[in-house]
C-alpha positions as CSV (number, residue, x, y, z in Angstrom):
1,M,-24.7,-201.3,-14.2
2,T,-27.4,-198.2,-13.7
3,A,-28.3,-196.7,-17.1
4,P,-26.5,-193.1,-16.9
5,T,-29.6,-190.8,-16.5
6,R,-30.4,-188.1,-19.3
7,R,-31.1,-185.0,-18.4
8,L,-35.3,-183.6,-19.3
9,P,-35.3,-181.8,-22.1
10,T,-35.9,-177.9,-21.6
11,P,-39.7,-177.2,-22.1
12,R,-40.1,-174.4,-24.8
13,D,-40.7,-171.0,-23.7
14,H,-43.3,-169.8,-25.7
15,R,-42.6,-166.0,-25.3
16,I,-40.0,-166.2,-27.7
17,D,-41.4,-167.1,-30.3
18,F,-44.6,-164.5,-29.1
19,Y,-42.1,-161.6,-29.6
20,R,-40.3,-163.4,-32.8
21,G,-44.0,-163.4,-34.3
22,I,-44.6,-159.8,-33.5
23,A,-41.3,-158.6,-34.5
24,L,-42.1,-160.8,-37.5
25,L,-45.4,-158.9,-38.5
26,M,-43.3,-154.9,-37.5
27,I,-41.0,-156.1,-40.6
28,F,-43.3,-156.5,-42.4
29,V,-45.1,-153.3,-42.3
30,N,-42.0,-151.7,-42.0
31,H,-40.9,-152.5,-45.9
32,V,-43.9,-151.3,-47.4
33,P,-42.5,-147.5,-46.3
34,G,-44.9,-145.3,-46.9
35,V,-47.9,-147.0,-45.3
36,L,-49.7,-145.3,-42.4
37,W,-49.3,-148.1,-40.2
38,E,-45.1,-147.8,-40.1
39,H,-46.1,-145.0,-37.7
40,F,-47.1,-147.5,-35.2
41,T,-44.2,-149.8,-35.2
42,S,-41.6,-150.0,-32.2
43,R,-39.2,-147.9,-34.2
44,N,-41.3,-144.9,-34.0
45,F,-40.9,-145.2,-30.3
46,G,-37.5,-145.6,-29.5
47,F,-34.1,-145.7,-30.6
48,S,-34.3,-149.5,-32.4
49,D,-36.0,-151.8,-34.3
50,S,-37.8,-154.9,-34.4
51,A,-34.3,-156.4,-36.3
52,E,-32.3,-155.7,-33.0
53,L,-35.1,-157.2,-31.4
54,F,-35.3,-160.6,-34.2
55,V,-31.2,-161.2,-33.7
56,F,-31.1,-160.8,-29.8
57,L,-33.9,-164.1,-30.0
58,A,-32.0,-165.6,-32.9
59,G,-28.9,-165.8,-30.2
60,L,-31.1,-166.8,-27.5
61,S,-32.2,-169.9,-29.7
62,C,-29.5,-170.5,-31.0
63,A,-29.0,-171.2,-27.8
64,L,-31.3,-173.6,-27.1
65,A,-31.1,-174.7,-30.8
66,Y,-26.9,-175.6,-30.4
67,G,-25.7,-174.7,-27.3
68,R,-25.9,-177.4,-24.6
69,N,-25.4,-179.7,-27.8
70,F,-22.4,-177.9,-28.2
71,L,-21.9,-177.8,-24.5
72,E,-22.2,-181.5,-23.3
73,R,-23.0,-183.5,-26.3
74,S,-20.5,-183.5,-29.9
75,G,-19.4,-179.7,-30.7
76,L,-18.8,-181.5,-34.3
77,I,-22.5,-182.3,-34.8
78,A,-24.0,-179.3,-33.3
79,T,-21.5,-177.1,-35.6
80,I,-22.4,-179.1,-38.2
81,R,-26.3,-178.4,-37.8
82,A,-25.7,-175.1,-37.1
83,F,-23.3,-174.9,-40.4
84,R,-26.3,-176.6,-42.0
85,R,-28.7,-173.9,-40.8
86,A,-26.6,-171.1,-42.1
87,G,-26.8,-173.3,-45.3
88,V,-30.5,-173.1,-45.7
89,L,-30.6,-169.4,-44.4
90,Y,-27.7,-168.6,-47.9
91,L,-30.1,-170.5,-50.0
92,N,-33.2,-168.7,-48.7
93,H,-31.1,-165.6,-49.5
94,I,-30.8,-166.7,-52.9
95,A,-34.3,-167.6,-53.7
96,L,-35.7,-164.2,-52.1
97,T,-33.4,-162.4,-54.3
98,M,-34.7,-164.0,-57.7
99,I,-37.7,-164.3,-56.9
100,V,-37.6,-160.1,-56.2
101,V,-35.9,-159.1,-59.3
102,S,-38.0,-161.8,-61.8
103,L,-41.3,-160.0,-60.3
104,Y,-39.9,-156.0,-61.0
105,A,-38.7,-157.1,-64.1
106,F,-41.9,-158.8,-64.9
107,A,-43.8,-155.8,-64.0
108,S,-41.4,-153.4,-66.3
109,L,-42.3,-155.7,-69.0
110,A,-45.7,-156.1,-68.8
111,T,-46.1,-152.5,-68.4
112,G,-43.5,-150.8,-70.1
113,D,-42.1,-148.5,-67.3
114,G,-38.6,-148.6,-66.7
115,R,-38.8,-147.1,-62.8
116,Y,-39.8,-150.6,-61.6
117,L,-35.7,-151.8,-62.4
118,M,-34.8,-148.6,-60.7
119,Q,-35.9,-149.9,-57.4
120,L,-34.4,-152.0,-54.5
121,G,-31.3,-151.0,-55.7
122,F,-30.9,-153.0,-59.0
123,G,-29.1,-150.4,-60.7
124,Y,-25.7,-152.6,-60.5
125,F,-27.8,-155.4,-61.7
126,L,-28.2,-153.5,-64.8
127,S,-25.4,-151.6,-65.6
128,R,-22.8,-154.4,-64.5
129,P,-24.8,-157.6,-64.2
130,V,-21.6,-160.6,-64.6
131,D,-20.2,-158.6,-61.3
132,T,-23.5,-158.0,-59.5
133,L,-24.2,-161.6,-59.7
134,A,-21.0,-162.5,-58.7
135,G,-21.9,-160.5,-55.7
136,I,-24.9,-162.2,-55.0
137,A,-24.0,-165.5,-55.5
138,T,-21.1,-164.6,-52.6
139,L,-24.0,-162.5,-50.0
140,G,-21.3,-159.1,-51.1
141,H,-23.9,-157.8,-53.2
142,Q,-28.0,-157.1,-51.2
143,F,-30.3,-155.2,-52.8
144,A,-32.3,-153.3,-50.3
145,Y,-34.7,-155.2,-47.4
146,L,-33.1,-158.3,-48.4
147,N,-30.8,-157.6,-46.4
148,I,-30.9,-159.4,-43.3
149,L,-30.9,-162.8,-44.1
150,P,-27.9,-163.0,-45.2
151,M,-26.2,-161.0,-41.6
152,Y,-28.3,-163.8,-40.0
153,A,-26.2,-167.0,-42.2
154,V,-22.6,-164.7,-40.6
155,L,-23.5,-165.4,-37.5
156,L,-24.4,-168.7,-37.3
157,M,-21.3,-169.5,-39.0
158,L,-19.9,-167.8,-35.8
159,L,-21.8,-169.4,-33.3
160,P,-19.6,-172.9,-32.6
161,A,-16.9,-169.8,-32.3
162,M,-18.6,-168.2,-30.0
163,L,-19.6,-171.2,-27.9
164,A,-15.7,-172.4,-28.3
165,V,-15.4,-169.3,-25.9
166,V,-18.1,-170.0,-23.6
167,R,-16.4,-173.6,-22.7
168,R,-13.3,-171.9,-22.3
169,F,-13.6,-168.7,-21.2
170,G,-17.3,-168.9,-19.7
171,L,-20.1,-166.5,-20.5
172,P,-18.2,-163.5,-19.4
173,G,-15.3,-164.3,-21.9
174,L,-18.2,-164.8,-24.5
175,L,-19.8,-161.4,-23.3
176,A,-16.6,-159.5,-23.5
177,A,-15.2,-160.3,-26.8
178,S,-18.1,-159.9,-28.5
179,V,-17.8,-156.5,-26.8
180,A,-14.4,-156.4,-28.0
181,L,-15.1,-156.6,-31.5
182,W,-18.2,-154.6,-31.5
183,L,-16.6,-151.5,-30.8
184,V,-13.6,-152.2,-33.2
185,C,-16.1,-151.9,-35.5
186,G,-17.6,-148.8,-34.3
187,L,-14.8,-147.5,-33.8
188,W,-12.6,-147.9,-36.5
189,R,-15.4,-148.5,-39.6
190,F,-14.8,-152.9,-40.2
191,N,-17.0,-154.1,-42.5
192,L,-17.2,-156.5,-45.3
193,P,-17.3,-155.7,-48.5
194,N,-20.5,-154.5,-51.2
195,H,-19.5,-155.6,-54.6
196,P,-19.6,-153.9,-56.6
197,N,-20.7,-151.1,-55.5
198,P,-18.6,-149.2,-52.7
199,G,-19.1,-149.2,-49.0
200,G,-20.0,-152.4,-46.5
201,W,-23.2,-154.3,-45.5
202,Q,-26.0,-152.6,-44.1
203,F,-26.5,-155.2,-41.6
204,N,-22.4,-155.4,-40.0
205,P,-22.4,-159.5,-38.6
206,F,-19.5,-158.1,-37.5
207,A,-21.2,-155.7,-34.9
208,W,-24.3,-157.0,-34.8
209,Q,-22.8,-160.3,-33.2
210,L,-23.3,-158.1,-30.3
211,L,-26.9,-158.8,-30.0
212,F,-26.8,-161.9,-31.1
213,A,-23.8,-163.1,-28.4
214,I,-26.2,-161.3,-25.5
215,G,-29.3,-163.3,-27.0
216,L,-26.8,-166.3,-26.8
217,A,-25.5,-166.3,-23.7
218,T,-29.4,-165.1,-22.1
219,G,-30.0,-169.0,-23.6
220,L,-27.3,-170.6,-22.4
221,A,-28.0,-168.9,-19.1
222,K,-31.5,-170.1,-18.6
223,A,-30.8,-173.5,-20.0
224,G,-28.9,-173.3,-16.4
225,G,-31.9,-172.6,-14.5
226,H,-31.1,-168.5,-14.0
227,A,-31.0,-165.0,-15.4
228,L,-27.8,-163.9,-17.2
229,V,-28.8,-160.0,-15.9
230,A,-31.5,-161.1,-12.3
231,Y,-33.9,-158.6,-11.2
232,S,-32.8,-155.9,-10.0
233,R,-35.5,-152.6,-9.0
234,P,-33.2,-149.7,-9.5
235,L,-31.9,-151.1,-13.0
236,Y,-35.5,-152.4,-13.9
237,I,-37.0,-148.6,-13.2
238,A,-33.6,-147.6,-14.8
239,A,-34.2,-149.5,-18.0
240,L,-38.1,-148.1,-18.1
241,A,-37.1,-144.1,-17.7
242,Y,-34.2,-144.5,-20.7
243,L,-37.6,-146.0,-22.7
244,G,-39.1,-143.1,-21.9
245,V,-36.5,-140.8,-22.9
246,S,-35.9,-143.2,-26.1
247,F,-40.0,-142.7,-26.8
248,V,-39.5,-138.5,-25.9
249,F,-36.5,-138.3,-28.2
250,V,-38.1,-140.3,-31.1
251,S,-41.5,-139.3,-30.6
252,G,-40.5,-135.2,-30.3
253,S,-38.4,-136.0,-33.5
254,M,-35.0,-134.2,-31.4
255,W,-32.4,-135.7,-33.6
256,G,-29.2,-133.6,-33.2
257,W,-29.3,-132.6,-30.0
258,E,-26.8,-136.0,-28.8
259,Q,-24.5,-133.8,-31.2
260,A,-23.7,-132.3,-28.1
261,L,-22.3,-135.3,-25.8
262,P,-18.8,-135.2,-25.5
263,L,-18.3,-138.5,-26.6
264,P,-17.3,-140.8,-29.8
265,Q,-19.6,-140.2,-32.5
266,F,-20.5,-144.2,-32.6
267,L,-21.1,-144.2,-29.0
268,R,-23.8,-141.4,-29.6
269,E,-25.4,-141.7,-33.4
270,F,-28.2,-143.3,-33.8
271,D,-26.9,-145.5,-37.1
272,K,-27.9,-149.0,-37.8
273,T,-24.8,-150.6,-39.4
274,Y,-23.1,-151.2,-36.6
275,V,-25.7,-151.3,-33.8
276,S,-24.3,-148.0,-31.9
277,L,-25.0,-147.0,-28.3
278,P,-28.1,-145.8,-28.0
279,R,-29.9,-148.2,-29.9
280,L,-28.3,-151.3,-28.8
281,L,-29.1,-150.2,-24.9
282,H,-32.6,-149.4,-26.4
283,V,-32.9,-153.1,-27.5
284,L,-31.6,-154.4,-24.0
285,A,-33.8,-152.3,-21.9
286,L,-36.6,-153.3,-23.7
287,V,-35.7,-157.0,-23.4
288,Y,-34.9,-156.2,-19.4
289,V,-38.6,-155.1,-18.8
290,F,-40.6,-157.7,-20.8
291,A,-38.3,-160.1,-19.7
292,H,-38.8,-159.2,-15.4
293,A,-42.1,-158.0,-16.2
294,P,-44.6,-158.6,-12.6
295,A,-45.4,-162.6,-12.8
296,H,-48.9,-161.7,-13.2
297,S,-48.9,-159.9,-16.7
298,P,-50.1,-161.7,-19.5
299,L,-46.6,-161.3,-20.8
300,Q,-45.7,-164.0,-19.0
301,R,-48.1,-166.3,-19.3
302,V,-48.2,-167.0,-23.2
303,G,-49.5,-170.6,-24.2
304,R,-48.6,-172.7,-27.6
305,D,-51.7,-171.6,-28.9
306,N,-51.2,-167.6,-28.9
307,P,-51.6,-166.0,-32.7
308,F,-48.0,-164.5,-32.7
309,A,-46.0,-167.8,-30.6
310,L,-48.1,-169.3,-33.9
311,L,-46.0,-167.1,-36.0
312,G,-42.8,-167.3,-34.1
313,R,-42.7,-171.2,-34.2
314,H,-41.9,-170.6,-38.2
315,S,-40.3,-167.8,-38.5
316,L,-38.4,-168.5,-41.5
317,P,-40.8,-169.4,-43.6
318,V,-43.1,-166.6,-42.4
319,F,-40.4,-164.4,-42.9
320,A,-39.6,-165.1,-46.2
321,V,-42.6,-165.0,-47.5
322,G,-44.0,-161.5,-45.3
323,T,-40.6,-160.1,-47.6
324,V,-41.8,-161.5,-50.9
325,L,-45.6,-160.0,-49.8
326,S,-43.8,-156.6,-48.6
327,L,-41.9,-155.9,-51.9
328,F,-45.2,-156.4,-53.9
329,A,-46.8,-153.9,-51.9
330,Q,-44.5,-151.5,-52.8
331,L,-44.2,-153.1,-56.1
332,L,-48.2,-151.9,-55.9
333,R,-47.7,-148.5,-54.4
334,L,-45.5,-147.5,-57.0
335,N,-47.6,-146.2,-59.1
336,R,-50.3,-144.7,-57.2
337,E,-51.7,-141.5,-54.8
338,P,-51.7,-142.4,-51.1
339,S,-54.7,-143.9,-50.1
340,L,-55.3,-145.0,-46.2
341,A,-58.2,-147.4,-47.7
342,F,-55.7,-149.5,-50.5
343,D,-52.5,-149.3,-47.8
344,T,-54.5,-150.7,-45.1
345,G,-56.2,-153.3,-47.8
346,L,-52.7,-154.3,-48.4
347,I,-51.0,-154.6,-45.1
348,V,-54.2,-156.5,-43.9
349,L,-54.5,-158.9,-46.9
350,G,-50.3,-159.6,-46.0
351,L,-50.9,-160.2,-42.4
352,G,-53.2,-162.5,-43.4
353,V,-51.2,-164.4,-45.6
354,H,-49.0,-164.7,-41.9
355,F,-51.6,-166.1,-39.5
356,A,-53.3,-168.6,-43.2
357,L,-48.8,-169.6,-43.9
358,A,-48.6,-170.6,-39.6
359,L,-51.6,-171.9,-39.6
360,F,-50.7,-174.4,-42.6
361,L,-47.7,-175.1,-41.4
362,D,-48.6,-176.0,-37.9
363,W,-51.2,-178.4,-38.9
364,W,-48.5,-180.2,-41.3
365,R,-46.1,-180.3,-38.7
366,A,-49.1,-182.7,-36.4
367,V,-50.1,-184.1,-39.3
368,N,-46.9,-185.5,-39.6
369,A,-46.0,-186.3,-36.1
370,P,-47.7,-189.7,-36.0
371,A,-45.3,-190.6,-38.3
372,S,-41.9,-188.9,-36.6
373,A,-42.7,-190.4,-33.2
374,E,-43.2,-193.5,-34.7
375,R,-39.7,-193.2,-36.3
376,A,-38.2,-192.2,-32.4
377,P,-38.9,-195.2,-30.9
378,A,-37.3,-197.2,-33.3
379,E,-33.7,-196.2,-33.6
380,R,-34.1,-197.3,-30.2
381,R,-35.1,-200.4,-30.3
382,T,-32.6,-204.1,-30.3
383,P,-32.8,-206.0,-34.3
384,E,-34.6,-208.5,-32.6
385,E,-37.3,-206.5,-31.5
386,A,-37.1,-204.9,-35.1
387,V,-37.7,-207.7,-36.9
388,A,-40.5,-208.9,-34.5
389,R,-42.3,-205.7,-35.3
390,A,-41.9,-206.0,-39.0
391,R,-43.4,-209.2,-38.6
392,A,-46.1,-208.4,-36.9
């Protein structure tokens, strides 16, 4: 009897880590508002920003991490792993929230300046602490700059349902259902509540799921050996043209002209909560242009040792540390006059910590690799082989 064939694992595409690393750095800079360097991040050159790119790449990564296991092996095991990852994100979010609250409370106590506790939307935490703590625990209450991980955790909880749709109806079924949910959210303003304050989540997961689903479909198509949207010269030119129009619109501060378009508000505005159409088209055009860059382009030859790929390989710890650093930088800038030298020092120091952390994590992974490699073959040994190796 012949042994069953096992499909070889898909080689890691370091371009995913590369773009995710760039997105992490831009998120850090954008979370220190007012510094000169925020004028050089992607949001100043188009309708979307680093958050849209990050969520698309999250969907693509989840396709490679969980999609094949769900569709070809055990849906239950893949689901448990996705839920476990969502739990890790939840714990990280709660820890970040408490760290930031403690940081700003300590600054207020140390200086006697209550303005520190008026930042980041801490008002409800001071006036209605019990309700706010309940909201934090249930992810309903999110402070400013601390609202990406809750959305991502919900998307991971939705992932098994998305993959079940793929198993039953294929990628077209997934995309059709995702677009329908996105339209319902945008047109009827469906969102999760933000307890105890009015309104909904800053990143509505039922709208952002479309970007995640497109990334998921892209990753599943890639794992199958083909592109979700193949290269087309007319489409590539159209994508470039849209990016150019977006650049002119944003850099020229032409806000308001879109109101003349005979479309529903959701399809012409630039709302981030519901990922309105102009933002969605911009990030998709950006991904298409970079994904189908010429073969000789450096963008197609990203290696494992690329510094940005290094950051992207350790996205969660790098993001968490970067979030604390950015909010600490906001704290340091609160009572200061704008200063190019001071702001540059903050940004350079923060970026240095990002890379130092990623280097340490890469080194630590390499240190533990021999032990992992030793354990892996042991799982495949017979009991007799294991006993003989133990005696040796």
